[in-house]
KOLGU-4560 file (N, C-alpha, C; in nm, 3 decimals, padded with zeros to 5 digits):
<recs>
<n_xx: -02.780 n_yy: -01.912 n_zz: -01.489 ca_xx: -02.636 ca_yy: -01.910 ca_zz: -01.524 c_xx: -02.564 c_yy: -02.053 c_zz: -01.494 mol: A seq: 1 type: MET>
<n_xx: -02.489 n_yy: -02.085 n_zz: -01.589 ca_xx: -02.428 ca_yy: -02.203 ca_zz: -01.547 c_xx: -02.253 c_yy: -02.125 c_zz: -01.461 mol: A seq: 2 type: SER>
<n_xx: -02.208 n_yy: -02.213 n_zz: -01.396 ca_xx: -02.099 ca_yy: -02.183 ca_zz: -01.347 c_xx: -01.968 c_yy: -02.183 c_zz: -01.442 mol: A seq: 3 type: GLU>
<n_xx: -01.994 n_yy: -02.246 n_zz: -01.552 ca_xx: -01.921 ca_yy: -02.210 ca_zz: -01.675 c_xx: -01.912 c_yy: -02.091 c_zz: -01.738 mol: A seq: 4 type: MET>
<n_xx: -02.057 n_yy: -02.049 n_zz: -01.792 ca_xx: -02.063 ca_yy: -01.886 ca_zz: -01.821 c_xx: -02.020 c_yy: -01.825 c_zz: -01.724 mol: A seq: 5 type: ALA>
<n_xx: -02.017 n_yy: -01.818 n_zz: -01.601 ca_xx: -02.008 ca_yy: -01.695 ca_zz: -01.518 c_xx: -01.844 c_yy: -01.730 c_zz: -01.456 mol: A seq: 6 type: SER>
<n_xx: -01.789 n_yy: -01.778 n_zz: -01.528 ca_xx: -01.601 ca_yy: -01.786 ca_zz: -01.526 c_xx: -01.540 c_yy: -01.672 c_zz: -01.602 mol: A seq: 7 type: MET>
<n_xx: -01.450 n_yy: -01.596 n_zz: -01.537 ca_xx: -01.392 ca_yy: -01.518 ca_zz: -01.608 c_xx: -01.282 c_yy: -01.558 c_zz: -01.712 mol: A seq: 8 type: ASN>
<n_xx: -01.302 n_yy: -01.546 n_zz: -01.834 ca_xx: -01.193 ca_yy: -01.630 ca_zz: -01.929 c_xx: -01.043 c_yy: -01.674 c_zz: -01.902 mol: A seq: 9 type: PRO>
<n_xx: -01.019 n_yy: -01.500 n_zz: -01.809 ca_xx: -00.905 ca_yy: -01.474 ca_zz: -01.792 c_xx: -00.815 c_yy: -01.546 c_zz: -01.669 mol: A seq: 10 type: ILE>
<n_xx: -00.908 n_yy: -01.614 n_zz: -01.563 ca_xx: -00.921 ca_yy: -01.656 ca_zz: -01.418 c_xx: -00.941 c_yy: -01.554 c_zz: -01.351 mol: A seq: 11 type: GLY>
<n_xx: -00.907 n_yy: -01.532 n_zz: -01.245 ca_xx: -00.921 ca_yy: -01.421 ca_zz: -01.140 c_xx: -00.831 c_yy: -01.342 c_zz: -01.116 mol: A seq: 12 type: THR>
<n_xx: -00.858 n_yy: -01.217 n_zz: -01.052 ca_xx: -00.754 ca_yy: -01.102 ca_zz: -01.073 c_xx: -00.674 c_yy: -01.154 c_zz: -00.951 mol: A seq: 13 type: SER>
<n_xx: -00.552 n_yy: -01.060 n_zz: -00.928 ca_xx: -00.457 ca_yy: -01.043 ca_zz: -00.826 c_xx: -00.547 c_yy: -01.067 c_zz: -00.694 mol: A seq: 14 type: ALA>
<n_xx: -00.646 n_yy: -00.923 n_zz: -00.700 ca_xx: -00.713 ca_yy: -00.882 ca_zz: -00.562 c_xx: -00.804 c_yy: -01.045 c_zz: -00.535 mol: A seq: 15 type: GLU>
<n_xx: -00.857 n_yy: -01.082 n_zz: -00.617 ca_xx: -00.957 ca_yy: -01.219 ca_zz: -00.561 c_xx: -00.861 c_yy: -01.336 c_zz: -00.510 mol: A seq: 16 type: GLU>
<n_xx: -00.725 n_yy: -01.342 n_zz: -00.604 ca_xx: -00.645 ca_yy: -01.479 ca_zz: -00.570 c_xx: -00.569 c_yy: -01.441 c_zz: -00.418 mol: A seq: 17 type: ALA>
<n_xx: -00.557 n_yy: -01.286 n_zz: -00.375 ca_xx: -00.502 ca_yy: -01.260 ca_zz: -00.252 c_xx: -00.585 c_yy: -01.297 c_zz: -00.131 mol: A seq: 18 type: ALA>
<n_xx: -00.728 n_yy: -01.251 n_zz: -00.177 ca_xx: -00.872 ca_yy: -01.262 ca_zz: -00.108 c_xx: -00.875 c_yy: -01.432 c_zz: -00.061 mol: A seq: 19 type: THR>
<n_xx: -00.865 n_yy: -01.505 n_zz: -00.146 ca_xx: -00.902 ca_yy: -01.618 ca_zz: -00.151 c_xx: -00.767 c_yy: -01.712 c_zz: -00.020 mol: A seq: 20 type: GLU>
<n_xx: -00.652 n_yy: -01.654 n_zz: -00.104 ca_xx: -00.570 ca_yy: -01.715 ca_zz: -00.004 c_xx: -00.515 c_yy: -01.664 c_zz: 00.129 mol: A seq: 21 type: ARG>
<n_xx: -00.588 n_yy: -01.534 n_zz: 00.157 ca_xx: -00.607 ca_yy: -01.483 ca_zz: 00.318 c_xx: -00.702 c_yy: -01.564 c_zz: 00.398 mol: A seq: 22 type: ALA>
<n_xx: -00.811 n_yy: -01.616 n_zz: 00.295 ca_xx: -00.924 ca_yy: -01.699 ca_zz: 00.375 c_xx: -00.842 c_yy: -01.833 c_zz: 00.408 mol: A seq: 23 type: ALA>
<n_xx: -00.748 n_yy: -01.895 n_zz: 00.343 ca_xx: -00.705 ca_yy: -01.997 ca_zz: 00.350 c_xx: -00.577 c_yy: -02.030 c_zz: 00.482 mol: A seq: 24 type: ARG>
<n_xx: -00.519 n_yy: -01.897 n_zz: 00.478 ca_xx: -00.350 ca_yy: -01.892 ca_zz: 00.562 c_xx: -00.362 c_yy: -01.799 c_zz: 00.652 mol: A seq: 25 type: SER>
<n_xx: -00.371 n_yy: -01.836 n_zz: 00.770 ca_xx: -00.368 ca_yy: -01.717 ca_zz: 00.876 c_xx: -00.216 c_yy: -01.662 c_zz: 00.877 mol: A seq: 26 type: ALA>
<n_xx: -00.127 n_yy: -01.736 n_zz: 00.844 ca_xx: 00.020 ca_yy: -01.631 ca_zz: 00.803 c_xx: -00.010 c_yy: -01.567 c_zz: 00.700 mol: A seq: 27 type: GLU>
<n_xx: -00.035 n_yy: -01.543 n_zz: 00.595 ca_xx: -00.058 ca_yy: -01.483 ca_zz: 00.495 c_xx: -00.129 c_yy: -01.334 c_zz: 00.521 mol: A seq: 28 type: TYR>
<n_xx: -00.242 n_yy: -01.397 n_zz: 00.581 ca_xx: -00.314 ca_yy: -01.280 ca_zz: 00.625 c_xx: -00.260 c_yy: -01.207 c_zz: 00.708 mol: A seq: 29 type: ARG>
<n_xx: -00.219 n_yy: -01.206 n_zz: 00.816 ca_xx: -00.140 ca_yy: -01.146 ca_zz: 00.901 c_xx: -00.034 c_yy: -01.052 c_zz: 00.824 mol: A seq: 30 type: ALA>
<n_xx: 00.048 n_yy: -01.128 n_zz: 00.744 ca_xx: 00.138 ca_yy: -01.064 ca_zz: 00.643 c_xx: 00.074 c_yy: -00.935 c_zz: 00.554 mol: A seq: 31 type: GLU>
<n_xx: -00.056 n_yy: -00.966 n_zz: 00.490 ca_xx: -00.096 ca_yy: -00.895 ca_zz: 00.446 c_xx: -00.158 c_yy: -00.799 c_zz: 00.541 mol: A seq: 32 type: ARG>
<n_xx: -00.210 n_yy: -00.806 n_zz: 00.669 ca_xx: -00.221 ca_yy: -00.705 ca_zz: 00.736 c_xx: -00.116 c_yy: -00.601 c_zz: 00.766 mol: A seq: 33 type: GLU>
<n_xx: -00.030 n_yy: -00.661 n_zz: 00.773 ca_xx: 00.098 ca_yy: -00.582 ca_zz: 00.869 c_xx: 00.154 c_yy: -00.498 c_zz: 00.741 mol: A seq: 34 type: ARG>
<n_xx: 00.126 n_yy: -00.529 n_zz: 00.611 ca_xx: 00.193 ca_yy: -00.459 ca_zz: 00.459 c_xx: 00.071 c_yy: -00.377 c_zz: 00.464 mol: A seq: 35 type: LEU>
<n_xx: -00.044 n_yy: -00.360 n_zz: 00.475 ca_xx: -00.174 ca_yy: -00.297 ca_zz: 00.423 c_xx: -00.115 c_yy: -00.147 c_zz: 00.420 mol: A seq: 36 type: ALA>
<n_xx: -00.067 n_yy: -00.095 n_zz: 00.531 ca_xx: -00.014 ca_yy: 00.064 ca_zz: 00.533 c_xx: 00.098 c_yy: 00.086 c_zz: 00.403 mol: A seq: 37 type: PHE>
<n_xx: 00.159 n_yy: -00.018 n_zz: 00.398 ca_xx: 00.258 ca_yy: 00.044 ca_zz: 00.323 c_xx: 00.187 c_yy: 00.020 c_zz: 00.164 mol: A seq: 38 type: TRP>
<n_xx: 00.094 n_yy: -00.095 n_zz: 00.150 ca_xx: 00.026 ca_yy: -00.056 ca_zz: -00.001 c_xx: -00.060 c_yy: 00.005 c_zz: -00.009 mol: A seq: 39 type: SER>
<n_xx: -00.088 n_yy: 00.083 n_zz: 00.076 ca_xx: -00.178 ca_yy: 00.195 ca_zz: 00.065 c_xx: -00.105 c_yy: 00.347 c_zz: 00.045 mol: A seq: 40 type: ASP>
<n_xx: 00.038 n_yy: 00.316 n_zz: 00.091 ca_xx: 00.127 ca_yy: 00.446 ca_zz: 00.064 c_xx: 00.162 c_yy: 00.454 c_zz: -00.067 mol: A seq: 41 type: ILE>
<n_xx: 00.207 n_yy: 00.279 n_zz: -00.131 ca_xx: 00.236 ca_yy: 00.293 ca_zz: -00.253 c_xx: 00.120 c_yy: 00.310 c_zz: -00.366 mol: A seq: 42 type: ALA>
<n_xx: -00.006 n_yy: 00.256 n_zz: -00.327 ca_xx: -00.123 ca_yy: 00.308 ca_zz: -00.403 c_xx: -00.129 c_yy: 00.451 c_zz: -00.437 mol: A seq: 43 type: ALA>
<n_xx: -00.117 n_yy: 00.545 n_zz: -00.363 ca_xx: -00.104 ca_yy: 00.717 ca_zz: -00.349 c_xx: 00.002 c_yy: 00.738 c_zz: -00.441 mol: A seq: 44 type: GLN>
<n_xx: 00.129 n_yy: 00.686 n_zz: -00.389 ca_xx: 00.222 ca_yy: 00.720 ca_zz: -00.488 c_xx: 00.203 c_yy: 00.699 c_zz: -00.628 mol: A seq: 45 type: ILE>
<n_xx: 00.164 n_yy: 00.575 n_zz: -00.707 ca_xx: 00.154 ca_yy: 00.556 ca_zz: -00.793 c_xx: 00.052 c_yy: 00.633 c_zz: -00.885 mol: A seq: 46 type: ILE>
<n_xx: -00.055 n_yy: 00.666 n_zz: -00.803 ca_xx: -00.187 ca_yy: 00.760 ca_zz: -00.856 c_xx: -00.116 c_yy: 00.900 c_zz: -00.909 mol: A seq: 47 type: LEU>
<n_xx: -00.048 n_yy: 00.958 n_zz: -00.771 ca_xx: 00.007 ca_yy: 01.093 ca_zz: -00.763 c_xx: 00.095 c_yy: 01.096 c_zz: -00.926 mol: A seq: 48 type: LEU>
<n_xx: 00.179 n_yy: 00.997 n_zz: -00.923 ca_xx: 00.281 ca_yy: 00.977 ca_zz: -00.998 c_xx: 00.261 c_yy: 00.990 c_zz: -01.161 mol: A seq: 49 type: ARG>
<n_xx: 00.184 n_yy: 00.905 n_zz: -01.188 ca_xx: 00.079 ca_yy: 00.901 ca_zz: -01.335 c_xx: 00.020 c_yy: 01.020 c_zz: -01.317 mol: A seq: 50 type: THR>
<n_xx: -00.038 n_yy: 01.046 n_zz: -01.238 ca_xx: -00.139 ca_yy: 01.164 ca_zz: -01.275 c_xx: -00.050 c_yy: 01.296 c_zz: -01.326 mol: A seq: 51 type: ARG>
<n_xx: 00.100 n_yy: 01.298 n_zz: -01.315 ca_xx: 00.184 ca_yy: 01.390 ca_zz: -01.331 c_xx: 00.258 c_yy: 01.342 c_zz: -01.478 mol: A seq: 52 type: GLN>
<n_xx: 00.220 n_yy: 01.231 n_zz: -01.495 ca_xx: 00.284 ca_yy: 01.168 ca_zz: -01.653 c_xx: 00.411 c_yy: 01.093 c_zz: -01.604 mol: A seq: 53 type: GLY>
<n_xx: 00.469 n_yy: 01.112 n_zz: -01.488 ca_xx: 00.601 ca_yy: 01.111 ca_zz: -01.456 c_xx: 00.632 c_yy: 00.901 c_zz: -01.432 mol: A seq: 54 type: ILE>
<n_xx: 00.734 n_yy: 00.891 n_zz: -01.489 ca_xx: 00.762 ca_yy: 00.754 ca_zz: -01.501 c_xx: 00.862 c_yy: 00.682 c_zz: -01.346 mol: A seq: 55 type: SER>
<n_xx: 00.856 n_yy: 00.569 n_zz: -01.330 ca_xx: 00.922 ca_yy: 00.536 ca_zz: -01.251 c_xx: 01.064 c_yy: 00.572 c_zz: -01.227 mol: A seq: 56 type: GLN>
<n_xx: 01.120 n_yy: 00.558 n_zz: -01.351 ca_xx: 01.279 ca_yy: 00.614 ca_zz: -01.399 c_xx: 01.294 c_yy: 00.745 c_zz: -01.343 mol: A seq: 57 type: ALA>
<n_xx: 01.192 n_yy: 00.807 n_zz: -01.394 ca_xx: 01.212 ca_yy: 00.966 ca_zz: -01.381 c_xx: 01.213 c_yy: 01.011 c_zz: -01.222 mol: A seq: 58 type: GLU>
<n_xx: 01.085 n_yy: 00.910 n_zz: -01.168 ca_xx: 01.058 ca_yy: 00.976 ca_zz: -01.033 c_xx: 01.235 c_yy: 00.928 c_zz: -00.950 mol: A seq: 59 type: LEU>
<n_xx: 01.279 n_yy: 00.818 n_zz: -00.984 ca_xx: 01.389 ca_yy: 00.750 ca_zz: -00.942 c_xx: 01.506 c_yy: 00.859 c_zz: -00.919 mol: A seq: 60 type: ALA>
<n_xx: 01.533 n_yy: 00.891 n_zz: -01.071 ca_xx: 01.626 ca_yy: 01.021 ca_zz: -01.091 c_xx: 01.599 c_yy: 01.140 c_zz: -01.007 mol: A seq: 61 type: LYS>
<n_xx: 01.472 n_yy: 01.197 n_zz: -00.982 ca_xx: 01.457 ca_yy: 01.309 ca_zz: -00.924 c_xx: 01.511 c_yy: 01.310 c_zz: -00.767 mol: A seq: 62 type: ARG>
<n_xx: 01.442 n_yy: 01.140 n_zz: -00.721 ca_xx: 01.520 ca_yy: 01.159 ca_zz: -00.589 c_xx: 01.625 c_yy: 01.092 c_zz: -00.524 mol: A seq: 63 type: ILE>
<n_xx: 01.709 n_yy: 01.040 n_zz: -00.658 ca_xx: 01.837 ca_yy: 01.021 ca_zz: -00.641 c_xx: 01.829 c_yy: 00.867 c_zz: -00.609 mol: A seq: 64 type: GLY>
<n_xx: 01.763 n_yy: 00.764 n_zz: -00.662 ca_xx: 01.755 ca_yy: 00.661 ca_zz: -00.610 c_xx: 01.740 c_yy: 00.569 c_zz: -00.739 mol: A seq: 65 type: THR>
<n_xx: 01.735 n_yy: 00.442 n_zz: -00.723 ca_xx: 01.738 ca_yy: 00.327 ca_zz: -00.856 c_xx: 01.604 c_yy: 00.334 c_zz: -00.895 mol: A seq: 66 type: SER>
<n_xx: 01.556 n_yy: 00.304 n_zz: -01.039 ca_xx: 01.456 ca_yy: 00.223 ca_zz: -01.064 c_xx: 01.408 c_yy: 00.127 c_zz: -00.987 mol: A seq: 67 type: TYR>
<n_xx: 01.451 n_yy: 00.046 n_zz: -00.952 ca_xx: 01.429 ca_yy: -00.064 ca_zz: -00.934 c_xx: 01.352 c_yy: -00.065 c_zz: -00.737 mol: A seq: 68 type: SER>
<n_xx: 01.451 n_yy: 00.070 n_zz: -00.658 ca_xx: 01.395 ca_yy: 00.087 ca_zz: -00.575 c_xx: 01.265 c_yy: 00.144 c_zz: -00.555 mol: A seq: 69 type: ALA>
<n_xx: 01.216 n_yy: 00.258 n_zz: -00.673 ca_xx: 01.084 ca_yy: 00.287 ca_zz: -00.661 c_xx: 00.988 c_yy: 00.193 c_zz: -00.682 mol: A seq: 70 type: ILE>
<n_xx: 01.035 n_yy: 00.072 n_zz: -00.798 ca_xx: 00.912 ca_yy: -00.015 ca_zz: -00.810 c_xx: 00.929 c_yy: -00.115 c_zz: -00.741 mol: A seq: 71 type: SER>
<n_xx: 01.027 n_yy: -00.160 n_zz: -00.604 ca_xx: 00.972 ca_yy: -00.184 ca_zz: -00.481 c_xx: 00.883 c_yy: -00.131 c_zz: -00.403 mol: A seq: 72 type: ARG>
<n_xx: 00.910 n_yy: -00.007 n_zz: -00.390 ca_xx: 00.840 ca_yy: 00.086 ca_zz: -00.282 c_xx: 00.673 c_yy: 00.066 c_zz: -00.321 mol: A seq: 73 type: LEU>
<n_xx: 00.683 n_yy: 00.084 n_zz: -00.475 ca_xx: 00.551 ca_yy: 00.085 ca_zz: -00.559 c_xx: 00.487 c_yy: -00.047 c_zz: -00.552 mol: A seq: 74 type: GLU>
<n_xx: 00.589 n_yy: -00.167 n_zz: -00.508 ca_xx: 00.462 ca_yy: -00.307 ca_zz: -00.493 c_xx: 00.399 c_yy: -00.314 c_zz: -00.381 mol: A seq: 75 type: ARG>
<n_xx: 00.449 n_yy: -00.187 n_zz: -00.255 ca_xx: 00.407 ca_yy: -00.186 ca_zz: -00.102 c_xx: 00.453 c_yy: -00.323 c_zz: -00.042 mol: A seq: 76 type: GLY>
<n_xx: 00.513 n_yy: -00.379 n_zz: -00.085 ca_xx: 00.587 ca_yy: -00.496 ca_zz: -00.005 c_xx: 00.706 c_yy: -00.466 c_zz: 00.113 mol: A seq: 77 type: GLN>
<n_xx: 00.730 n_yy: -00.353 n_zz: 00.095 ca_xx: 00.862 ca_yy: -00.316 ca_zz: 00.195 c_xx: 00.816 c_yy: -00.194 c_zz: 00.258 mol: A seq: 78 type: HIS>
<n_xx: 00.863 n_yy: -00.152 n_zz: 00.385 ca_xx: 00.837 ca_yy: -00.040 ca_zz: 00.469 c_xx: 00.939 c_yy: 00.011 c_zz: 00.415 mol: A seq: 79 type: ALA>
<n_xx: 00.931 n_yy: 00.181 n_zz: 00.380 ca_xx: 00.981 ca_yy: 00.251 ca_zz: 00.330 c_xx: 01.080 c_yy: 00.371 c_zz: 00.431 mol: A seq: 80 type: THR>
<n_xx: 01.164 n_yy: 00.435 n_zz: 00.431 ca_xx: 01.222 ca_yy: 00.557 ca_zz: 00.538 c_xx: 01.093 c_yy: 00.681 c_zz: 00.525 mol: A seq: 81 type: SER>
<n_xx: 01.086 n_yy: 00.779 n_zz: 00.626 ca_xx: 01.050 ca_yy: 00.871 ca_zz: 00.620 c_xx: 01.107 c_yy: 00.958 c_zz: 00.537 mol: A seq: 82 type: GLY>
<n_xx: 01.263 n_yy: 00.981 n_zz: 00.521 ca_xx: 01.311 ca_yy: 01.033 ca_zz: 00.433 c_xx: 01.296 c_yy: 01.028 c_zz: 00.276 mol: A seq: 83 type: GLU>
<n_xx: 01.251 n_yy: 00.885 n_zz: 00.283 ca_xx: 01.226 ca_yy: 00.851 ca_zz: 00.117 c_xx: 01.110 c_yy: 00.915 c_zz: 00.090 mol: A seq: 84 type: THR>
<n_xx: 01.023 n_yy: 00.949 n_zz: 00.152 ca_xx: 00.878 ca_yy: 00.960 ca_zz: 00.143 c_xx: 00.878 c_yy: 01.133 c_zz: 00.119 mol: A seq: 85 type: LEU>
<n_xx: 00.953 n_yy: 01.169 n_zz: 00.210 ca_xx: 00.992 ca_yy: 01.301 ca_zz: 00.186 c_xx: 01.048 c_yy: 01.367 c_zz: 00.064 mol: A seq: 86 type: ARG>
<n_xx: 01.139 n_yy: 01.294 n_zz: 00.035 ca_xx: 01.216 ca_yy: 01.301 ca_zz: -00.138 c_xx: 01.093 c_yy: 01.293 c_zz: -00.217 mol: A seq: 87 type: ARG>
<n_xx: 01.049 n_yy: 01.201 n_zz: -00.212 ca_xx: 00.900 ca_yy: 01.136 ca_zz: -00.299 c_xx: 00.825 c_yy: 01.288 c_zz: -00.333 mol: A seq: 88 type: ILE>
<n_xx: 00.757 n_yy: 01.308 n_zz: -00.218 ca_xx: 00.683 ca_yy: 01.407 ca_zz: -00.219 c_xx: 00.748 c_yy: 01.548 c_zz: -00.245 mol: A seq: 89 type: ALA>
<n_xx: 00.884 n_yy: 01.579 n_zz: -00.237 ca_xx: 00.929 ca_yy: 01.717 ca_zz: -00.300 c_xx: 00.929 c_yy: 01.679 c_zz: -00.425 mol: A seq: 90 type: GLN>
<n_xx: 00.978 n_yy: 01.590 n_zz: -00.487 ca_xx: 00.978 ca_yy: 01.563 ca_zz: -00.619 c_xx: 00.851 c_yy: 01.565 c_zz: -00.689 mol: A seq: 91 type: ALA>
<n_xx: 00.747 n_yy: 01.506 n_zz: -00.623 ca_xx: 00.605 ca_yy: 01.532 ca_zz: -00.696 c_xx: 00.536 c_yy: 01.658 c_zz: -00.639 mol: A seq: 92 type: LEU>
<n_xx: 00.606 n_yy: 01.745 n_zz: -00.560 ca_xx: 00.519 ca_yy: 01.870 ca_zz: -00.576 c_xx: 00.404 c_yy: 01.834 c_zz: -00.494 mol: A seq: 93 type: GLY>
<n_xx: 00.402 n_yy: 01.750 n_zz: -00.405 ca_xx: 00.310 ca_yy: 01.743 ca_zz: -00.307 c_xx: 00.302 c_yy: 01.718 c_zz: -00.137 mol: A seq: 94 type: ILE>
<n_xx: 00.222 n_yy: 01.718 n_zz: -00.033 ca_xx: 00.264 ca_yy: 01.746 ca_zz: 00.061 c_xx: 00.214 c_yy: 01.583 c_zz: 00.172 mol: A seq: 95 type: GLN>
<n_xx: 00.325 n_yy: 01.551 n_zz: 00.235 ca_xx: 00.286 ca_yy: 01.446 ca_zz: 00.325 c_xx: 00.239 c_yy: 01.500 c_zz: 00.464 mol: A seq: 96 type: ILE>
<n_xx: 00.102 n_yy: 01.397 n_zz: 00.481 ca_xx: 00.064 ca_yy: 01.411 ca_zz: 00.639 c_xx: 00.073 c_yy: 01.302 c_zz: 00.733 mol: A seq: 97 type: ARG>
<n_xx: 00.111 n_yy: 01.301 n_zz: 00.841 ca_xx: 00.092 ca_yy: 01.189 ca_zz: 00.924 c_xx: 00.019 c_yy: 01.231 c_zz: 01.032 mol: A seq: 98 type: PHE>
<n_xx: -00.078 n_yy: 01.143 n_zz: 01.058 ca_xx: -00.168 ca_yy: 01.174 ca_zz: 01.205 c_xx: -00.169 c_yy: 01.061 c_zz: 01.266 mol: A seq: 99 type: GLU>
<n_xx: -00.127 n_yy: 01.062 n_zz: 01.398 ca_xx: -00.103 ca_yy: 00.959 ca_zz: 01.513 c_xx: -00.229 c_yy: 00.974 c_zz: 01.600 mol: A seq: 100 type: LEU>
<n_xx: -00.267 n_yy: 00.860 n_zz: 01.594 ca_xx: -00.427 ca_yy: 00.914 ca_zz: 01.695 c_xx: -00.434 c_yy: 00.771 c_zz: 01.767 mol: A seq: 101 type: ARG>
<n_xx: -00.478 n_yy: 00.755 n_zz: 01.918 ca_xx: -00.519 ca_yy: 00.608 ca_zz: 01.962 c_xx: -00.602 c_yy: 00.567 c_zz: 01.897 mol: A seq: 102 type: GLU>
<n_xx: -00.605 n_yy: 00.406 n_zz: 01.869 ca_xx: -00.691 ca_yy: 00.350 ca_zz: 01.803 c_xx: -00.827 c_yy: 00.324 c_zz: 01.904 mol: A seq: 103 type: SER>
<n_xx: -00.950 n_yy: 00.277 n_zz: 01.837 ca_xx: -01.074 ca_yy: 00.304 ca_zz: 01.914 c_xx: -01.086 c_yy: 00.177 c_zz: 02.021 mol: A seq: 104 type: PRO>
<n_xx: -00.985 n_yy: 00.080 n_zz: 02.016 ca_xx: -00.957 ca_yy: -00.060 ca_zz: 02.096 c_xx: -00.904 c_yy: 00.007 c_zz: 02.213 mol: A seq: 105 type: THR>
<n_xx: -00.810 n_yy: 00.105 n_zz: 02.185 ca_xx: -00.716 ca_yy: 00.117 ca_zz: 02.311 c_xx: -00.829 c_yy: 00.220 c_zz: 02.373 mol: A seq: 106 type: TYR>
<n_xx: -00.878 n_yy: 00.311 n_zz: 02.328 ca_xx: -00.956 ca_yy: 00.397 ca_zz: 02.402 c_xx: -01.051 c_yy: 00.358 c_zz: 02.490 mol: A seq: 107 type: GLU>
<n_xx: -01.127 n_yy: 00.217 n_zz: 02.406 ca_xx: -01.261 ca_yy: 00.195 ca_zz: 02.506 c_xx: -01.130 c_yy: 00.082 c_zz: 02.588 mol: A seq: 108 type: ALA>
<n_xx: -01.060 n_yy: 00.061 n_zz: 02.597 ca_xx: -00.949 ca_yy: -00.032 ca_zz: 02.725 c_xx: -00.945 c_yy: 00.045 c_zz: 02.801 mol: A seq: 109 type: GLU>
<n_xx: -00.894 n_yy: 00.175 n_zz: 02.764 ca_xx: -00.858 ca_yy: 00.312 ca_zz: 02.895 c_xx: -00.954 c_yy: 00.341 c_zz: 02.954 mol: A seq: 110 type: ARG>
<n_xx: -01.099 n_yy: 00.363 n_zz: 02.852 ca_xx: -01.227 ca_yy: 00.368 ca_zz: 02.934 c_xx: -01.231 c_yy: 00.295 c_zz: 03.052 mol: A seq: 111 type: GLU>
<n_xx: -01.221 n_yy: 00.128 n_zz: 03.022 ca_xx: -01.271 ca_yy: 00.059 ca_zz: 03.123 c_xx: -01.174 c_yy: 00.034 c_zz: 03.223 mol: A seq: 112 type: ILE>
<n_xx: -01.034 n_yy: 00.040 n_zz: 03.202 ca_xx: -00.961 ca_yy: 00.070 ca_zz: 03.355 c_xx: -00.981 c_yy: 00.197 c_zz: 03.408 mol: A seq: 113 type: LEU>
<n_xx: -01.021 n_yy: 00.303 n_zz: 03.361 ca_xx: -01.065 ca_yy: 00.426 ca_zz: 03.435 c_xx: -01.179 c_yy: 00.423 c_zz: 03.506 mol: A seq: 114 type: SER>
<n_xx: -01.280 n_yy: 00.340 n_zz: 03.521 ca_xx: -01.401 ca_yy: 00.336 ca_zz: 03.531 c_xx: -01.414 c_yy: 00.264 c_zz: 03.705 mol: A seq: 115 type: ALA>
</recs>
């Protein structure tokens, strides 16, 4: 198959473009890694909100904030407070569970130091 025939007619997806940019830029890669946690939270909120048929505007109303605040949160580009997450969980009738644990790297370093 020729290169032209395998190209997507609408260009690259946002994820493909982000992956390509991350490969070229250490700064972009670091920022993407820093925001990965918040991007994952955003994706989960979007999924749970849309499953219930709730718009961003309705969720904002339920938790007493603006539509734009929900939009920013769902883009995953900003850290949000635990209180905001608690209000979202209450509005969606879901449970939030945080788990804190040592990273495998830290555990390995600790084992080396104690040997």
